[in-house]
C-alpha positions in Angstrom: 165.2 130.2 113.5 166.5 126.4 114.1 167.3 124.5 111.1 164.5 122.5 109.4 164.9 118.4 110.0 162.5 115.7 109.5 162.2 115.5 113.4 160.8 119.4 114.0 157.9 119.4 111.5 154.6 120.4 113.1 152.3 116.9 112.3 148.3 116.9 112.9 148.1 113.5 114.7 149.1 110.3 114.2 146.7 109.6 111.5 147.4 112.8 109.5 151.0 112.5 108.9 152.2 113.2 105.3 155.3 110.8 104.5 158.6 112.6 105.4 160.1 111.7 102.3 157.7 114.2 100.4 159.8 116.9 102.4 162.4 117.5 99.5 162.7 120.0 96.6 159.8 119.9 94.3 157.9 118.3 97.1 156.3 119.4 100.4 157.4 123.0 101.9 158.2 122.4 105.6 156.4 124.8 107.5 156.5 125.3 111.5 153.5 126.5 113.9 154.7 130.2 114.3 156.2 130.9 110.9 155.8 134.6 109.5 155.7 134.8 105.6 155.9 138.0 103.7 156.3 139.7 107.4 152.7 139.5 107.6 151.2 136.1 107.8 151.7 133.9 111.0 151.2 130.3 111.0 148.5 129.2 113.6 147.6 125.6 112.9 147.5 122.9 110.5 144.1 122.3 108.9 144.5 119.4 107.1 146.2 117.8 103.9 145.4 115.9 100.8 147.3 114.3 97.6 148.5 117.7 96.3 148.3 120.0 98.7 148.4 121.0 102.6 146.1 123.5 104.2 147.6 125.8 107.0 145.4 128.3 109.0 147.5 131.6 109.2 146.5 135.0 111.0 147.4 138.6 109.0 149.5 140.0 111.9 149.3 143.9 109.7 145.4 143.5 109.9 143.6 146.2 112.3 140.6 144.2 112.3 139.9 142.3 115.9 138.3 139.1 115.8 
């Protein structure tokens, strides 16, 4: 995986940008499309963000259910 920089974050649109200064220790956690967490959840899309959180859509890649 390439090193995280302010230039390789995924943003929803020009109107839906978080301030890049928020991506620092104690701030936002950088997430990329395709990231996998706990060897189970793959990030699919960014749904939105607010003052205190960002909501990401993730797929459970270990699930046997097909949707």
